C-alpha positions, 0 to 999 in steps of 0.5 A: 677949478684948476688943479693946485698940485704937482705930481712927483714921480720917484724912480729906483733908489729915490723910490726906495728912499721915499717909500713911494713911487709918486706923491701929490704935492700941494702948491702954496697959494698966491702963485704969481708969474715969476713968484711961485715955487720952483723945481729947486723948492721941491724938497721943501714942498715935499715936507721934512720927512720926505725931504730928509730921506731924499736930500742925500740922493738929490746931488746925483739925481736927474730931475725932469719936468713934464718929460724934459730935463729941467733946472732948479730955477724952473717954475712949478705950475699946477698940474706939472709932473716932476720925475726924480731919476737917480743914476742908473748903473748896468753892464 
């Protein structure tokens, strides 16, 4: 049976805001090509509590899908890994 979840990894400030370094998110049923959830839908898939904590950071975060930068319109598939990367400052 195929995996029906997406793993979401949180780094730095996103990890602190959410209180976890990773979450497993169940994808909704009825995934058809072009009709399933997208990376842009991810906040809703995380649920209201997590989404509320993460939403203020998302304007400045980079989001990667399976190890590559992605866009909000990229479709999610079972087994995908999404990384939320806040900007890094340093000297």
